[in-house]
C-alpha positions as CSV (number, residue, x, y, z in Angstrom):
1,M,1.4,24.6,-25.4
2,N,3.4,22.5,-22.7
3,T,3.0,18.6,-22.7
4,A,2.5,18.8,-18.9
5,D,-0.9,20.9,-19.4
6,V,-4.3,19.5,-19.0
7,T,-7.2,21.4,-20.6
8,T,-10.7,21.4,-18.7
9,L,-11.7,19.7,-22.2
10,G,-8.6,17.0,-21.5
11,L,-10.1,16.3,-18.3
12,V,-13.6,15.9,-19.2
13,A,-12.0,13.8,-22.0
14,S,-10.1,11.5,-19.3
15,L,-13.6,10.8,-17.8
16,L,-14.0,8.1,-21.1
17,L,-12.0,5.8,-18.9
18,V,-14.2,6.2,-16.0
19,V,-16.8,5.2,-18.4
20,V,-14.6,2.0,-19.8
21,A,-14.6,1.1,-15.8
22,I,-18.3,1.3,-15.4
23,G,-18.7,-0.7,-18.3
24,L,-17.0,-3.4,-17.3
25,S,-18.4,-3.3,-13.9
26,A,-21.9,-3.4,-15.7
27,T,-21.1,-6.3,-18.2
28,Q,-19.7,-8.2,-15.2
29,R,-22.2,-7.6,-13.1
30,L,-20.4,-6.5,-10.1
31,G,-22.6,-3.8,-8.7
32,L,-20.0,-1.3,-8.8
33,E,-21.3,1.4,-11.0
34,K,-22.6,3.8,-8.0
35,D,-19.5,3.2,-6.0
36,I,-17.3,4.0,-9.2
37,V,-19.4,7.3,-10.0
38,W,-19.2,8.3,-6.2
39,A,-15.3,8.0,-6.2
40,T,-14.6,9.7,-9.6
41,L,-16.9,12.6,-8.0
42,R,-15.6,12.9,-4.9
43,S,-11.9,12.7,-5.8
44,L,-12.7,15.3,-8.1
45,I,-14.3,17.7,-5.5
46,Q,-11.4,16.9,-3.0
47,L,-8.7,17.5,-5.3
48,L,-10.2,20.9,-5.9
49,I,-10.8,22.2,-2.8
50,V,-6.8,20.7,-1.8
51,G,-5.7,22.7,-4.6
52,A,-7.3,25.8,-3.6
53,V,-5.9,25.6,-0.5
54,L,-2.5,24.6,-1.1
55,A,-2.2,27.3,-3.9
56,F,-2.6,29.5,-0.5
57,V,-0.7,27.2,2.0
58,I,2.5,26.9,0.0
59,D,2.3,30.3,-1.6
60,P,6.1,31.6,-1.3
61,E,4.6,35.0,0.2
62,Q,3.3,33.1,3.4
63,P,4.7,32.0,5.9
64,L,6.1,28.4,6.4
65,I,4.1,28.0,9.9
66,L,1.3,27.5,7.4
67,S,2.9,24.5,5.4
68,W,3.9,23.1,9.1
69,G,0.2,23.1,10.3
70,W,-1.2,21.4,7.2
71,V,1.7,18.6,8.1
72,L,0.3,18.3,11.3
73,A,-3.5,18.2,9.9
74,M,-2.4,15.4,8.3
75,V,-0.7,13.3,10.7
76,A,-3.9,13.5,13.1
77,F,-6.2,12.9,10.2
78,A,-3.9,9.7,9.5
79,G,-4.5,8.8,13.2
80,V,-8.0,9.1,12.8
81,V,-7.9,7.1,9.4
82,I,-5.9,4.1,11.2
83,R,-8.4,3.8,14.1
84,R,-11.1,3.6,11.4
85,R,-9.3,0.6,9.6
86,A,-8.2,-1.2,12.6
87,P,-10.6,-0.5,15.3
88,E,-9.6,-4.1,16.7
89,V,-6.6,-3.0,17.7
90,P,-6.1,-1.6,21.6
91,G,-5.0,2.0,21.9
92,V,-4.4,2.2,17.9
93,L,-5.1,5.9,17.9
94,P,-2.3,7.4,19.7
95,L,0.0,4.6,18.7
96,G,-1.0,5.6,15.0
97,M,-0.3,9.5,15.4
98,L,2.9,8.6,17.4
99,A,4.3,6.6,14.5
100,I,3.4,8.5,11.6
101,G,4.8,11.8,13.9
102,A,7.9,9.7,14.4
103,A,8.2,9.2,10.5
104,S,7.5,12.7,9.9
105,L,10.3,13.6,12.0
106,V,13.2,11.6,11.2
107,T,12.7,11.4,7.4
108,L,11.6,15.1,6.9
109,A,14.8,16.0,9.4
110,V,17.2,14.1,7.0
111,I,15.4,15.2,3.8
112,F,15.7,19.2,5.2
113,G,18.1,19.2,7.5
114,L,20.9,17.5,5.0
115,G,19.6,19.6,2.4
116,V,18.5,17.1,0.2
117,F,15.5,19.5,-0.9
118,P,15.0,23.2,-0.1
119,L,12.7,23.5,3.0
120,E,9.7,25.6,1.3
121,G,6.3,25.3,1.2
122,R,5.8,23.9,-2.2
123,T,8.3,20.9,-1.5
124,L,7.4,20.2,2.5
125,V,3.9,19.7,1.6
126,P,4.0,17.3,-0.8
127,L,6.5,15.3,0.5
128,A,5.1,15.3,3.7
129,G,1.9,14.2,1.9
130,M,3.6,11.0,0.2
131,M,5.6,10.3,3.3
132,V,2.3,10.3,5.7
133,G,0.1,8.4,2.9
134,N,2.5,5.7,2.4
135,S,3.2,4.9,6.4
136,M,-0.3,5.0,6.9
137,N,-1.1,2.1,4.7
138,A,2.3,0.5,6.1
139,T,0.7,1.0,9.9
140,V,-2.7,-0.1,9.2
141,L,-1.2,-3.3,8.0
142,A,1.0,-3.9,10.7
143,A,-1.4,-3.2,13.5
144,R,-4.0,-5.9,12.2
145,R,-0.8,-8.2,11.6
146,V,0.5,-7.9,15.1
147,V,-3.1,-8.6,16.5
148,D,-3.6,-11.4,13.9
149,E,-0.3,-13.3,14.9
150,F,-1.7,-12.8,18.4
151,R,-5.1,-14.4,17.9
152,E,-3.9,-17.3,15.8
153,N,-1.2,-18.1,17.8
154,R,-2.7,-17.7,21.7
155,P,-2.3,-21.8,22.6
156,E,1.4,-21.0,22.0
157,V,1.9,-17.4,23.3
158,E,0.1,-18.5,26.6
159,A,2.5,-21.7,26.8
160,R,5.4,-19.7,26.9
161,L,3.9,-17.4,29.6
162,A,3.6,-20.3,31.5
163,L,7.3,-21.1,31.5
164,G,7.9,-18.0,33.1
165,Q,8.7,-16.1,30.1
166,S,7.9,-12.4,30.1
167,G,5.4,-11.1,27.5
168,R,7.8,-9.3,25.6
169,L,9.9,-12.6,25.1
170,A,6.8,-14.5,24.8
171,G,5.6,-12.3,21.8
172,R,8.8,-11.3,20.2
173,R,8.7,-13.8,17.4
174,Y,5.1,-12.8,16.5
175,L,6.2,-9.0,16.4
176,R,8.9,-9.7,14.0
177,T,6.5,-11.8,11.5
178,A,4.1,-9.0,11.7
179,L,6.9,-6.3,11.1
180,R,8.6,-8.3,8.4
181,T,5.1,-8.6,6.9
182,A,4.1,-4.9,6.8
183,L,7.6,-3.7,5.3
184,T,7.9,-6.4,2.7
185,P,5.3,-4.4,0.2
186,Q,7.1,-1.7,0.3
187,I,10.6,-3.2,-0.1
188,E,9.2,-5.0,-3.2
189,T,8.2,-2.0,-4.4
190,T,11.4,-0.3,-4.6
191,K,12.7,-3.4,-6.3
192,A,10.5,-2.8,-9.1
193,V,10.4,0.8,-9.5
194,G,12.0,2.0,-12.6
195,L,11.6,-1.5,-14.1
196,V,8.0,-2.3,-13.7
197,F,6.6,1.0,-13.3
198,L,7.4,4.6,-13.3
199,P,6.5,6.5,-9.9
200,G,3.8,9.5,-9.9
201,A,6.7,11.9,-9.0
202,M,9.4,10.9,-11.4
203,T,6.3,10.8,-14.3
204,G,4.9,14.2,-13.1
205,L,8.7,15.3,-13.8
206,I,8.9,13.9,-17.3
207,L,5.3,15.5,-18.5
208,A,6.5,18.7,-17.3
209,G,9.5,18.6,-19.3
210,V,12.3,17.9,-16.5
211,D,15.4,15.9,-18.0
212,P,14.9,12.2,-17.2
213,V,18.0,11.9,-15.3
214,E,17.1,14.8,-13.0
215,A,13.8,13.3,-12.8
216,V,15.2,10.0,-11.6
217,R,17.3,11.7,-9.0
218,V,14.2,13.4,-7.3
219,Q,12.5,10.0,-7.7
220,A,15.0,8.0,-6.0
221,A,15.2,10.7,-3.1
222,I,11.6,10.6,-2.3
223,M,11.7,6.7,-2.8
224,Y,14.6,6.5,0.0
225,L,12.5,9.2,1.9
226,I,9.3,7.0,1.9
227,L,10.8,3.4,2.4
228,G,12.1,5.3,5.6
229,S,8.9,6.4,6.8
230,V,7.3,3.1,6.6
231,A,10.3,1.3,8.5
232,T,9.9,3.7,10.9
233,T,6.1,4.0,11.5
234,A,5.6,0.2,11.1
235,T,8.5,-0.6,13.7
236,V,6.7,2.2,16.1
237,M,3.3,0.4,15.4
238,T,4.6,-3.3,16.1
239,L,6.5,-2.8,19.4
240,G,3.8,-0.3,20.8
241,I,1.2,-2.8,20.2
242,G,3.0,-5.3,21.7
243,R,3.4,-3.6,25.1
244,R,-0.8,-3.1,25.1
245,L,-1.2,-7.0,24.6
246,F,-0.3,-7.8,27.8
247,T,-1.0,-6.9,31.1
248,D,1.2,-5.7,33.7
249,D,1.4,-9.4,35.4
250,H,2.3,-10.7,31.9
251,R,-0.9,-12.1,30.6
252,L,-2.2,-12.0,27.0
253,I,-5.4,-9.5,26.7
254,R,-8.5,-10.6,25.1
255,L,-8.4,-10.0,21.2
256,L,-11.2,-8.5,19.2
257,R,-12.1,-9.8,15.8
258,S,-11.7,-7.5,13.3
């Protein structure tokens, strides 16, 4: 048996770790037992459904347009998730989709345009999935941080506006702070990769029997893909929200709390 193979019995055995989590929740009286069970069942069902669909979508015999359609669906769904996680941010849905779309255009163009990976369904869908997933988290963080920065520093922003500064100039330092906050987690993760933890792609390749050096090359390319996409989405979201927070006559709009 290949070391990467997981039998049905092995999958069932891995559920013992879920039992451990449930037990810890119960002994510490956290009240998370039902949530853990639901999360476990939901994730398994979702993965089985996605796996069955992907088996058809990324089949080499199928046209590549199916894989691109899957990517577009991920971008649209990411926008919905961003709106749900940051409802207090004005215009967050179109901005979220614009940010994820811009990151997809930039990063996938580099990855496939320069021949880092071959443009096939089996590479396009998983790479886009990792890009969208990581970018979505950074986008939510950037969006909420921008609103928090302007809400917490509203008196200072309005003082700057009263002195004749434009909305763009008055809010520049707060946008920069929010953008730095959104990018820092991914930068720190990139620093720690290989030393503190082994990322999923590299781990999966090693389990599949791929030479570790080859696994490192693949993982490095993916990490740079993620870093570039996170930087792109966070920047687009931050600058986009910065424009929406001021009226045409340079007044700061009312900001809702999360």
